[in-house]
N, C-alpha and C positions, 0 to 999 in steps of 0.2 A: 250617475245623476240620470233624469233622463231626458232621454237626445233628441224626442219630437212622439210624433204617434201620425198612423198610415190607415186609413182605411180605405178597402177594395171593396167595388161592390158593380152587380151588374148581371146583363141576362145575355147569353147566349145562345140565337137558335139556329135549326137547318134550313128554314123554310123561309124567312121572315129578318129584318132588319136585327143587328143586338148590339146592345151599349155594353160600355165599359166604362165606369167613371172608379178614379184614381186623386185619393187626397193626402197629402202631407201637412202636418200643420205642426208648424215649431218646430221645425226641424232644426237642433246645436250646429252650428256652422263649425268649430273648434271641434264636435265631433265627427268631422268629416275631414278635419285639420285642415279649418280654414281660420277665416280670422273669427271674433266675436261678435256673436249675431244670430239672428233667426231667418229663417225662409220658408217660406207654404207656398205651394205647388196643390195646383187643381189641373185634372188631366180628364180628356173626355174623348172617349172612343165607338163611334155610331155608324153603323150601317151595314152591305154587305162587302164581302172580299173585292169584288171587286168595284165598287163604286164607296169606299170608305171617308168618314169626316172625321181629324182630328184636332184638336183646341186643348190648349193647356196656357196656364199663366201662369208667372211668377212674382213674386212677391220679395225682395232678400231686403233684409234690414242690421247693417253694420254701424258698429262702435265709433268706428274711426273711418269706413269709406265713405258709412250712407248709403245710399238707399240704392237697389237693382229690381226694375220691374221690367216687363216683359210679358208676349206672349207670343204664342207658335199654333200655325192654322197648315192644316196639311188635305189632300184631298187625295182622287185617282192620281192626278199628274204632278202636284208636284208639291215643297213644303216653303209657306213663310215665316220669317220671323222680324221681330222688332223688339232689339231692349233698350233704356232709357236711363244709364247711370247718373245719379244725382250725388253728386261729394256734399259734404256737412257745408260748406258756402254757396252750396244751389251751381258748382258749375255742371255742368252735362257734355254726357259723351255717350251718342246715339247711333244703333249699329243694327241695323236690317240687313235682310239676304234672303234669298231666295235660293231653291235644289230641286230640281226638275226629277223625278223617278219612273219608274214602269212595274209598279208592284206584283203589275203578272208573271214578270222575267225575272223579278227580285231585286231587284239589281238598281239602281240612286245612277245618274247619269253628272258625277262630280266635274268636270270639266267643263259642264255649262250651269253650273252653282256662278252665282254675285252673293258678293258682301260690300253694302260700304258702312263705314262709316263715317261719324260730323261732330265737332264742337271746336267750338268757338275759340274756349281754351280752358284747359283742367289746370291748378295750380299745383306743381310740384312735390311742394313739400308734404304733401298727406305721403309722399312716397318716402319719403329720408328715413321711418326706423325700419326698411323691409331690407337698404341698402348695408351693408354690415361695418364697409369700409367709409361713410359720412359720415360725419358731425353736423352739417350742415346742408341744404339741400330748398331752393326756392326760382321760381320762374312761372312761365305756364309754358304750355305747348298745345298748341291750336290742329284740327287733321280736318282734312277734304279728302276723303281714299275712300278709290273703288276698288275691290278684288275682283276679278275675271277668271274665273278656273279652282277648283279648289281642290285640285290635287296637282300632281307633275305639271299643268298647265299651266299653271299661276303665274298672271300677270298682274300689277299691281301700277293704280294711277290716281294721280292727282299730288299732295302737300302734305308737310308737317311742319307746321311752324314753330320754330321756339325761340321766347324773347323773355326776357332779364333774366337767365341764367344765373344762380350762386350759390355755387355748389363749396363746401370746406371740409378735406380729411382729416378722419382720427388725430387728434394731438397736433395736429400741423398750423400753422396761422402763412398766410389771412386765411378770408375767404373771397376766392377766384371768381371775377366775374367774366361772363365768358360773352362775344358779342353775340346777337341776335341774327338768326337765318332762319334758313328754308329748307330742307328734301323734297326734291321733288322728284317724284317716282315718274315712269314712262317705259311702264310691259316689265320689262326686266333690267331695266338701268335707272341709275339712281345718281341727282346731282346733286352735287352742295351747293346754297346760295350764300353768302353773308357772313359765313364759319371763317 
């Protein structure tokens, strides 16, 4: 079956700014090993090698996990991204980040990269079918995290909160309810609270 369409267009110039555009339409996620759904991607690269401008947009729609939208923007000094996942019941997770680079030297400065993830709460039942040993999963997980350094220097700050967590193993009774709690991250240490 058709797995999507790709278009590539552009103009490369030795004496002025160049332009390259890429479009992926209705890309079948199952074809890529993902869930049922489709993705559209638009990317545009303009400018000269010493001062490039990159912009990309992403739209993903899935049958079971909702929608992901995002954009990426880059220039001669860094790349920045913003992703928003909205589940079928309107829960949301927002991930933003940046990473500096030196394109002339051909390197990405991973240790200065930053990533944040924030959510008021995501319903866990959407993940129940992904874990083979579980018959039932429910509850909510919220996050307010910052990741500093995107390589071996990585440090994690903030917290993940878990509320109303219930789970049941296959062919076993009963459904287990667990206390609400938090995981607090301080660099390379984590503390459990309430569990």
